[in-house]
C-alpha positions as CSV (number, residue, x, y, z in Angstrom):
1,M,178.4,106.9,128.6
2,G,175.8,104.2,128.1
3,L,172.1,104.0,127.7
4,S,169.8,101.1,128.0
5,A,166.6,101.1,125.9
6,A,164.0,99.8,128.2
7,A,160.2,99.1,127.7
8,L,158.1,100.8,130.2
9,L,154.3,100.8,130.1
10,W,152.0,102.5,132.2
11,G,150.5,101.1,135.6
12,L,151.3,100.1,139.1
13,P,154.7,98.7,140.0
14,G,155.7,95.2,138.5
15,L,155.7,93.8,141.8
16,L,152.1,94.0,142.3
17,L,151.4,92.4,138.9
18,T,153.7,89.5,140.0
19,I,151.9,89.1,143.4
20,A,148.3,89.2,141.7
21,L,149.1,86.9,139.0
22,H,151.1,84.3,140.9
23,P,149.4,81.0,140.3
24,A,149.6,80.0,144.0
25,L,147.9,83.0,145.5
26,S,148.2,82.4,149.3
27,P,144.9,81.9,151.2
28,C,144.2,84.1,154.0
29,P,142.4,83.3,157.3
30,A,138.9,84.4,157.9
31,Q,138.9,88.3,158.2
32,A,138.3,89.7,161.8
33,S,136.1,92.2,160.2
34,V,134.1,92.2,156.9
35,P,136.0,94.1,154.3
36,A,134.2,96.3,151.8
37,H,132.7,94.1,149.1
38,R,132.9,94.8,145.3
39,D,131.8,92.3,142.7
40,Y,134.3,93.7,140.3
41,C,137.7,95.1,141.4
42,V,139.8,96.8,138.7
43,L,143.5,97.6,139.4
44,G,144.9,100.5,137.5
45,A,143.1,103.6,136.0
46,G,145.0,103.5,132.8
47,P,143.3,103.1,129.4
48,A,142.5,99.4,129.9
49,G,141.2,100.0,133.4
50,L,139.0,102.8,132.4
51,Q,137.6,100.9,129.4
52,M,136.6,98.0,131.7
53,A,135.1,100.5,134.0
54,Y,132.9,102.0,131.3
55,F,131.6,98.5,130.3
56,L,130.9,97.6,134.0
57,Q,129.1,101.0,134.5
58,R,127.1,100.8,131.4
59,A,125.8,97.2,132.6
60,G,124.9,98.5,136.1
61,R,127.6,96.2,137.9
62,D,129.2,96.9,141.3
63,Y,132.6,97.8,140.6
64,A,135.5,100.0,141.8
65,V,138.8,101.0,140.1
66,F,142.0,101.3,142.2
67,E,144.5,104.0,141.2
68,R,147.6,104.8,143.2
69,A,148.1,108.3,141.5
70,P,145.9,111.3,142.0
71,G,144.5,111.0,138.4
72,P,144.0,108.5,135.6
73,G,147.0,107.7,132.9
74,S,149.7,108.5,135.3
75,F,152.1,106.5,133.2
76,F,151.8,109.1,130.4
77,T,152.8,112.0,132.9
78,R,156.3,110.4,132.7
79,Y,156.5,108.2,129.6
80,P,157.4,108.4,126.9
81,R,160.4,110.3,128.0
82,H,160.1,113.0,125.3
83,G,156.5,113.2,125.3
84,K,155.6,111.8,121.8
85,L,153.2,109.0,121.6
86,I,153.8,105.9,119.3
87,S,150.1,105.7,118.4
88,I,148.5,107.6,115.3
89,N,145.7,110.1,115.6
90,K,144.4,109.9,111.8
91,R,141.5,112.4,112.0
92,Y,140.5,112.3,108.4
93,T,139.7,109.2,106.4
94,G,137.3,110.4,103.7
95,K,134.5,108.3,105.3
96,A,131.7,109.3,107.8
97,N,131.3,105.8,109.2
98,A,132.4,106.0,112.8
99,E,133.3,102.2,113.2
100,F,135.4,102.5,110.1
101,N,137.1,105.5,111.5
102,L,138.2,103.7,114.4
103,R,140.5,101.5,112.2
104,H,142.8,104.7,112.0
105,D,142.3,106.0,115.7
106,W,144.9,104.5,117.8
107,N,144.0,106.3,121.0
108,S,140.3,106.5,121.4
109,L,138.5,104.2,124.0
110,L,135.1,102.9,123.1
111,S,132.2,105.0,124.4
112,H,128.7,106.0,123.5
113,D,129.8,109.6,123.7
114,P,131.2,111.2,120.4
115,R,132.9,114.0,122.4
116,L,135.2,111.5,123.8
117,L,137.0,110.7,120.5
118,F,140.8,111.4,120.7
119,R,140.5,113.5,117.5
120,H,139.1,116.2,119.7
121,Y,142.1,116.3,121.8
122,S,145.0,116.8,119.4
123,N,145.5,117.8,115.9
124,A,148.9,115.9,115.6
125,Y,149.2,112.7,113.8
126,F,151.6,111.6,116.6
127,P,150.1,113.4,119.7
128,D,151.8,114.5,122.7
129,S,151.6,112.3,126.0
130,G,149.9,115.2,127.9
131,D,146.9,115.2,125.5
132,M,146.5,111.5,126.6
133,V,146.6,112.4,130.2
134,R,143.8,115.1,129.5
135,Y,141.7,112.8,127.5
136,L,141.8,110.0,130.1
137,G,140.8,112.4,132.8
138,D,137.8,113.8,130.9
139,F,136.8,110.0,129.8
140,A,136.6,109.1,133.8
141,D,134.9,112.3,134.8
142,R,132.2,112.9,132.0
143,L,131.1,109.1,132.4
144,G,131.3,109.2,136.1
145,L,133.3,106.2,136.5
146,H,134.1,104.9,140.0
147,V,138.0,105.1,140.6
148,L,139.5,105.4,144.0
149,Y,142.7,107.6,143.6
150,N,145.6,107.8,145.7
151,T,145.0,104.2,146.7
152,T,147.9,101.5,146.2
153,I,147.0,98.0,146.5
154,A,149.9,96.5,148.4
155,H,148.9,93.1,149.0
156,V,146.5,90.6,147.4
157,T,145.4,87.3,148.8
158,L,142.8,84.7,148.4
159,N,140.1,83.8,150.8
160,K,138.2,80.5,149.9
161,D,134.5,80.7,150.2
162,Q,132.1,78.3,148.3
163,R,129.6,80.9,148.2
164,A,131.7,82.9,146.0
165,W,131.3,83.0,142.3
166,N,134.7,81.5,141.5
167,G,135.0,79.4,144.9
168,H,137.0,82.2,146.5
169,Y,137.3,85.8,147.0
170,F,140.2,88.1,146.3
171,I,141.2,90.4,149.4
172,L,143.0,93.5,148.5
173,T,144.8,95.5,151.1
174,D,145.8,99.1,150.4
175,Q,148.5,101.2,151.9
176,K,146.3,102.3,154.9
177,G,145.5,98.7,155.8
178,Q,141.9,99.0,154.3
179,A,140.8,95.8,152.8
180,Y,138.4,95.2,150.0
181,Q,136.7,91.8,149.0
182,C,136.2,91.2,145.3
183,S,134.6,88.5,143.5
184,V,136.3,89.1,140.2
185,L,139.8,90.7,140.0
186,L,140.7,92.5,136.7
187,V,144.4,93.5,136.6
188,A,145.0,96.6,134.3
189,T,148.4,97.7,135.8
190,G,150.3,97.7,132.7
191,L,154.0,96.6,132.8
192,S,156.8,98.4,134.3
193,V,159.6,96.0,134.2
194,P,162.8,97.7,132.5
195,N,165.0,95.5,130.6
196,Q,168.0,94.5,132.7
197,V,171.5,94.0,131.3
198,D,174.1,91.9,133.0
199,F,177.8,92.2,131.9
200,P,180.9,93.5,133.5
201,G,180.5,97.3,133.8
202,S,176.6,97.2,133.6
203,E,176.2,99.1,136.7
204,Y,177.3,102.0,135.0
205,V,174.4,101.9,132.3
206,D,171.7,104.6,132.6
207,G,168.3,103.0,131.9
208,Y,165.6,104.8,129.7
209,E,163.6,105.3,132.8
210,S,166.4,107.5,134.4
211,V,168.6,108.9,131.7
212,S,168.7,112.5,131.3
213,V,166.5,114.2,128.6
214,D,168.3,117.4,128.5
215,P,170.7,117.2,125.3
216,K,173.1,119.6,127.0
217,D,174.2,116.6,129.3
218,F,175.7,115.0,126.2
219,V,177.4,117.7,124.7
220,G,180.7,116.5,123.0
221,Q,180.4,112.9,124.3
222,N,180.5,109.7,122.6
223,V,177.3,107.5,123.5
224,L,176.6,103.9,123.2
225,I,173.1,102.8,123.2
226,L,172.1,99.2,123.9
227,G,169.0,98.5,121.8
228,R,167.7,99.5,118.5
229,G,164.0,99.9,119.4
230,N,161.7,102.8,119.6
231,S,163.0,104.1,122.8
232,A,166.6,103.7,121.6
233,F,165.9,105.8,118.5
234,E,163.9,108.3,120.4
235,T,166.9,109.0,122.7
236,A,169.2,108.9,119.8
237,E,167.2,111.6,117.9
238,N,167.3,113.8,121.0
239,I,170.9,114.1,121.5
240,L,172.1,113.5,117.8
241,G,173.0,117.1,117.4
242,V,175.3,117.5,120.3
243,T,177.3,114.3,120.5
244,N,180.6,113.2,118.8
245,F,178.9,110.1,117.6
246,I,176.4,107.4,118.6
247,H,176.8,103.7,118.7
248,M,173.7,101.6,118.6
249,L,174.0,97.8,119.4
250,S,171.2,95.1,119.8
251,R,171.1,91.3,119.6
252,S,168.7,91.5,116.6
253,R,168.6,93.3,113.3
254,V,166.3,96.5,113.3
255,R,162.7,95.6,112.8
256,L,160.6,98.3,111.1
257,S,156.9,98.4,111.9
258,W,155.9,98.8,108.1
259,A,157.8,95.7,107.3
260,T,156.7,93.4,110.0
261,H,153.3,95.1,110.7
262,Y,153.7,94.8,114.5
263,V,153.2,98.3,115.9
264,G,155.6,97.5,118.9
265,D,158.6,97.7,116.2
266,L,160.6,100.7,115.2
267,R,158.1,103.3,113.6
268,S,160.1,106.4,113.2
269,L,163.2,108.3,114.6
270,R,160.7,110.5,116.4
271,L,158.6,107.9,118.1
272,S,158.8,106.3,121.7
273,A,157.8,103.6,124.1
274,G,159.4,100.6,122.2
275,G,160.9,97.1,122.4
276,E,159.0,94.6,124.6
277,L,160.1,91.2,125.9
278,S,157.8,88.3,125.9
279,K,159.1,87.1,129.3
280,K,157.5,90.4,130.8
281,Y,154.0,89.1,130.0
282,P,152.0,86.8,132.3
283,L,150.7,83.6,130.9
284,V,147.0,83.7,130.3
285,K,144.3,81.7,128.5
286,A,142.8,82.6,125.2
287,S,140.0,84.2,127.2
288,Y,142.5,86.5,129.1
289,E,141.9,84.6,132.4
290,S,144.8,83.7,134.5
291,K,145.7,79.9,134.3
292,G,146.4,79.8,138.0
293,S,143.3,81.6,139.5
294,R,139.8,81.6,138.3
295,G,138.2,84.9,138.3
296,L,141.5,86.8,137.7
297,F,141.7,88.4,134.4
298,V,144.5,90.3,132.7
299,L,143.6,93.4,130.6
300,G,145.5,95.9,128.5
301,T,149.2,95.9,127.8
302,A,149.9,93.1,130.2
303,S,147.5,90.7,128.4
304,H,149.8,90.8,125.0
305,S,151.1,87.4,125.9
306,V,148.1,86.2,123.8
307,D,149.2,87.8,120.6
308,Y,153.0,89.1,121.3
309,R,154.5,90.2,118.2
310,K,151.4,89.0,116.0
311,S,148.6,91.7,116.7
312,A,147.7,94.8,118.5
313,G,146.7,93.3,121.8
314,G,149.2,95.3,123.7
315,F,148.2,98.6,122.7
316,I,144.9,100.9,123.0
317,H,143.7,100.3,119.5
318,G,143.9,96.6,120.2
319,F,142.9,95.9,123.7
320,R,140.0,98.3,123.9
321,Y,138.3,95.2,121.8
322,T,139.9,92.6,124.1
323,V,138.6,94.3,127.2
324,R,135.0,94.3,125.6
325,A,135.4,90.5,124.8
326,V,136.2,90.0,128.6
327,H,133.3,91.9,129.8
328,R,130.9,90.0,127.6
329,L,132.3,86.9,128.9
330,L,131.7,87.9,132.5
331,E,128.2,89.1,131.7
332,Q,127.5,85.5,130.5
333,R,129.2,83.7,133.3
334,H,128.0,85.7,136.2
335,H,124.7,87.4,135.1
336,G,123.4,85.1,132.5
337,V,123.7,88.0,129.8
338,T,124.3,85.9,126.6
339,W,127.1,87.3,124.2
340,P,125.3,90.0,121.9
341,S,124.1,88.8,118.6
342,T,121.7,89.7,115.8
343,E,119.5,87.2,114.0
344,H,119.0,87.4,110.2
345,P,117.4,85.4,107.3
346,I,120.1,83.4,105.6
347,T,119.7,85.4,102.4
348,Q,121.5,88.3,104.2
349,L,124.6,86.2,105.2
350,A,126.8,87.5,102.4
351,S,125.8,91.1,102.8
352,A,126.4,90.6,106.8
353,I,130.0,89.5,106.2
354,I,130.6,92.0,103.5
355,R,129.6,94.8,105.6
356,R,131.5,93.7,108.7
357,I,134.9,93.3,106.8
358,N,134.7,96.6,105.1
359,E,133.8,98.4,108.3
360,A,134.6,96.6,111.6
361,S,137.5,98.1,113.5
362,G,137.9,95.2,116.0
363,L,138.4,92.6,113.3
364,Y,141.0,95.1,111.5
365,Q,143.2,96.0,114.6
366,M,143.0,92.4,116.2
367,F,143.7,90.4,113.1
368,S,144.0,86.7,113.7
369,V,143.0,87.1,117.4
370,L,139.2,88.4,117.4
371,A,136.8,86.9,114.9
372,D,133.3,87.3,114.0
373,V,131.3,83.9,114.4
374,V,128.1,82.9,112.4
375,L,125.9,80.2,114.1
376,L,123.5,78.5,111.6
377,E,120.1,77.6,112.7
378,E,118.6,74.2,111.5
379,N,118.5,73.6,108.0
380,A,120.4,76.8,107.5
381,T,117.3,79.0,107.2
382,A,118.6,81.7,109.3
383,F,121.7,82.7,111.4
384,E,123.1,84.4,114.5
385,Y,126.0,86.8,114.1
386,L,128.2,87.2,117.1
387,E,131.1,89.9,116.9
388,E,134.7,89.9,118.0
389,F,135.2,86.4,119.8
390,P,138.5,85.3,120.8
391,M,139.5,82.8,118.1
392,Q,141.6,80.6,120.3
393,A,138.7,80.0,122.8
394,L,136.7,78.7,120.0
395,A,136.1,75.5,121.6
396,Q,134.6,77.1,124.7
397,L,132.4,79.3,122.5
398,E,129.0,77.7,123.9
399,T,130.1,78.3,127.5
400,I,131.6,81.7,127.1
401,T,128.7,83.1,125.0
402,G,125.6,81.2,126.2
403,R,124.9,80.4,122.3
404,R,124.5,77.0,120.9
405,A,126.4,75.9,117.7
406,R,124.6,72.7,116.8
407,H,124.1,73.2,113.0
408,G,127.5,74.4,111.7
409,L,129.3,77.7,111.9
410,F,131.4,80.3,110.0
411,V,134.4,82.2,111.5
412,I,135.3,85.3,109.7
413,N,138.8,87.1,110.7
414,M,141.7,88.9,109.0
415,E,144.9,87.4,108.2
416,Y,148.1,88.4,106.6
417,G,149.8,86.0,104.3
418,R,152.5,83.8,105.6
419,N,155.0,85.5,103.4
420,F,154.1,89.1,104.1
421,S,157.2,89.6,106.4
422,G,160.2,88.0,108.2
423,P,164.0,88.2,108.5
424,D,165.5,89.7,105.5
425,K,162.2,89.6,103.5
426,D,161.2,92.6,101.3
427,V,157.6,93.3,101.6
428,F,157.9,95.2,98.4
429,F,159.1,92.2,96.4
430,H,158.1,91.5,92.8
431,D,154.8,90.3,92.4
432,R,154.1,90.5,96.0
433,S,150.3,91.4,95.3
434,V,147.6,89.1,94.1
435,G,144.9,90.4,91.9
436,H,143.1,87.3,90.7
437,T,140.3,85.8,92.8
438,E,141.6,82.1,92.0
439,D,144.9,83.1,93.7
440,A,143.3,84.8,96.7
441,W,144.7,82.2,99.1
442,L,148.3,83.5,98.1
443,S,147.4,87.0,99.3
444,N,150.1,88.6,101.5
445,F,148.5,91.8,102.5
446,L,145.6,91.8,105.3
447,H,142.7,90.2,103.8
448,P,139.5,88.5,105.1
449,V,139.6,84.6,105.6
450,I,136.3,82.6,106.1
451,Y,136.4,79.3,107.9
452,Y,133.5,76.8,107.8
453,Y,132.9,74.2,110.2
454,R,130.0,71.5,110.4
455,H,130.8,71.0,114.0
456,L,132.3,73.3,116.7
457,P,135.9,72.3,117.0
458,T,137.1,70.5,120.0
459,E,139.7,71.8,122.6
460,Q,142.2,69.2,121.3
461,E,141.5,70.1,117.7
462,V,142.3,74.0,118.8
463,R,145.3,73.0,120.6
464,F,146.9,70.8,118.0
465,R,145.9,72.9,115.0
466,P,148.5,73.1,112.2
467,A,151.5,75.2,112.7
468,G,151.0,78.8,111.7
469,W,147.2,78.3,111.7
470,P,145.0,80.5,114.0
471,L,142.2,77.9,113.9
472,P,142.0,74.0,113.3
473,R,141.8,72.9,109.7
474,P,138.0,73.6,108.6
475,T,135.6,71.7,106.4
476,A,136.2,74.5,103.8
477,I,138.0,77.8,103.8
478,H,137.7,80.9,101.6
479,H,140.3,83.7,101.1
480,I,139.0,87.1,99.9
481,V,141.7,88.5,97.6
482,E,143.7,91.1,99.1
483,D,142.9,94.9,98.1
484,F,145.5,97.8,98.6
485,L,142.7,100.0,100.0
486,T,141.1,97.3,102.1
487,D,137.9,97.8,100.2
488,W,136.2,94.3,99.6
489,T,133.2,95.5,97.7
490,A,133.8,94.8,94.0
491,P,130.9,92.7,92.8
492,V,132.9,90.4,90.6
493,G,136.1,90.1,92.6
494,H,135.0,90.0,96.2
495,I,131.3,89.4,96.5
496,L,130.4,86.9,94.0
497,P,133.4,84.5,94.9
498,L,132.1,84.9,98.7
499,R,128.5,84.0,97.8
500,R,129.5,81.0,96.0
501,F,131.6,79.8,98.6
502,L,128.7,80.2,101.2
503,E,126.3,78.5,98.7
504,N,128.6,75.6,98.2
505,C,128.9,75.2,102.2
506,L,125.2,75.5,102.6
507,D,123.9,73.6,99.5
508,T,121.5,76.4,98.7
509,D,121.1,79.3,96.5
510,L,121.5,82.6,98.3
511,R,120.5,84.8,95.5
512,S,117.6,87.1,95.4
513,F,114.9,86.7,93.0
514,Y,111.9,88.4,91.4
515,A,108.4,87.2,92.5
516,E,108.1,85.6,89.0
517,S,111.0,83.6,89.3
518,C,109.9,82.3,92.7
519,F,106.4,81.3,91.0
520,L,108.3,79.4,88.4
521,F,110.5,77.6,90.8
522,A,107.4,76.7,92.8
523,L,106.0,74.8,89.9
524,T,109.1,73.3,88.8
525,R,111.6,72.7,91.7
526,Q,111.4,70.4,94.7
527,K,113.7,72.6,96.8
528,L,113.3,76.5,96.5
529,P,116.0,79.1,97.3
530,P,115.8,80.5,100.7
531,F,114.8,83.9,99.3
532,C,111.7,82.4,97.8
533,Q,111.0,80.3,101.0
534,Q,111.1,83.4,103.3
535,G,108.9,85.5,101.1
536,Y,106.6,83.8,98.6
537,L,105.9,80.7,100.7
538,R,104.9,82.8,103.7
539,T,102.0,83.8,102.0
540,Q,103.4,87.4,101.5
541,G,102.0,87.4,97.9
542,L,103.4,88.1,94.7
543,V,103.6,91.4,92.7
544,G,101.1,90.7,89.7
545,T,102.3,91.0,86.2
546,E,100.8,89.8,83.0
547,S,103.3,87.0,82.8
548,L,102.5,85.8,86.1
549,R,98.6,85.8,85.4
550,Q,99.2,83.9,82.1
551,H,101.0,81.4,83.8
552,G,98.5,81.0,86.5
553,V,95.8,80.7,83.8
554,E,97.7,78.1,81.8
555,S,98.4,76.0,85.0
556,G,94.7,76.1,85.9
557,L,95.3,77.8,89.1
558,L,93.4,81.0,88.2
559,R,90.3,81.8,86.3
560,D,91.2,83.8,83.0
561,Y,89.2,87.1,84.1
562,A,90.1,88.7,80.7
563,T,87.4,86.5,79.2
564,V,84.8,86.4,82.0
565,G,82.2,89.3,82.0
566,R,80.3,90.5,85.0
567,G,78.8,87.8,87.1
568,D,76.4,87.5,89.9
569,S,78.7,88.8,92.2
570,G,78.9,92.0,90.2
571,Q,82.7,92.0,90.0
572,Q,84.5,93.5,87.0
573,P,87.1,91.3,85.0
574,G,90.3,91.2,87.2
575,D,88.5,92.2,90.4
576,H,89.1,90.4,93.6
577,E,88.1,90.1,97.3
578,P,89.1,93.0,99.3
579,G,92.4,92.7,101.0
580,Q,93.4,89.8,98.6
581,H,95.9,90.1,95.9
582,P,94.9,88.2,92.7
583,L,97.9,86.0,93.0
584,A,97.9,85.5,96.6
585,P,97.0,81.9,98.1
586,G,93.4,81.2,98.1
587,P,91.1,80.1,100.9
588,P,91.9,76.7,102.5
589,G,91.1,73.7,100.1
590,S,91.6,76.0,97.1
591,P,93.6,74.4,94.2
592,F,96.1,77.3,94.9
593,D,96.4,76.6,98.5
594,R,96.9,72.6,97.9
595,N,99.6,73.4,95.4
596,K,101.2,75.6,97.8
597,E,101.3,72.9,100.5
598,E,102.5,70.2,98.3
599,L,105.5,72.5,97.4
């Protein structure tokens, strides 16, 4: 008896995905009756579809989700065949930071409701698929998402119209003949294309999608399993105790996920839903938009072509972040809502980067795919911080985000070393780890890498970047040395080298100083550190000390009140005008004020 190890992922039939993504979607004639209109139509109420629905709902957009089944997550009612998920449910990390904990939570969707974390639905490290069905049902119900169940979209066409956002509308027709007009089509149907084998006798092979899961059906038999991925080993483990022997064949060696660090590879003898083929994935841009039809986006598992066998974009813990990136793109394109960012003085740059690389889950899970971007303001006095931007779309950053990159930028992402994994490589080889900061660029384990560009790279530069590089060659690059616990907070090993790198790029001093140091710099330097410029020179005053008073007296900027008795004003030595610090700038025209202006 033979078994085929197939990869089946949640969603509507693969035929629908093929129709929806075909670059030559057939135009349709003007409709006799106006179909129901939605600005956004989402196909599929699996994890990706519900995640997009959540973001659309929070933004107050007009949308609808179409699902053929009577409830969300219908894939998980059938797959994995033996009911065990591949994704981990690590409930305890030793930390209370919610963002950090998502690094080890591979099942939760993003929301504002702490009750909708998967840790509340299962105690198992590898949960049951039924727990996922229950979780997705609660996610849709508690958030009030707009899902049309028992609705199968059987046909998708284009209706050209210059008034439409993208120059055409998508016309969806369901199984009852009801038509829907959509400005943007978001395909979150997953994949359901089994691996097909073609050899003499292949018609007698049972596929993973249909083979019996009852071990009694294999008692005393010799079994050949084609494939050595997760679904193959899942099947083998199920029947191992009742068969005579089991042969497993495949075209490639067994790829273990702990060696390749690709979650689709073999994880355990008790895991499921394995091996994928790149030919199953549609071709989309780095922004997850179809290359053939503007306004058509691919979400979830089907978007994995962007990072196939590289990162986690085909799995919940990865695509929950790429879905958010697509939503942010749509908000800018169609509603003028710029990509979220925070503004900070340049003195906070190092601390902002340190915080993100130690906490952020999106950077951690979507390594080499999503990156934080720091946009510098003129003269590098301040910066804007943008989170989780698709790296390969860097050339279109201004169009996608609505932000300007006129004065240089930093790109922060996570990367594995080039020697971390590969055919016949031992990831535990001698001297694998790097411990010295000067060798940080040789780090093999996941570690932060910061790129500095004086100008935004062009599309040509991104397209023809060096082989193996996620981005074009930068003006300067900095690797933060790997850490076994992914904790990059060591003052000397991590923070100091990063600060010096940033200072070299910006040609400035990012350290913080005491007021007395700023005062001395003001008297002796032509260019003050940003910390002093943004505090002392903004008339915020200085904390008075005896040393500062003495400097002021010796320079002639202050009177020596210690030797001055009570004058006509009745002031005691050291007194000053109400509300004015003794070392604060004086009135316009005073020597102190003139000195400040010259500086």
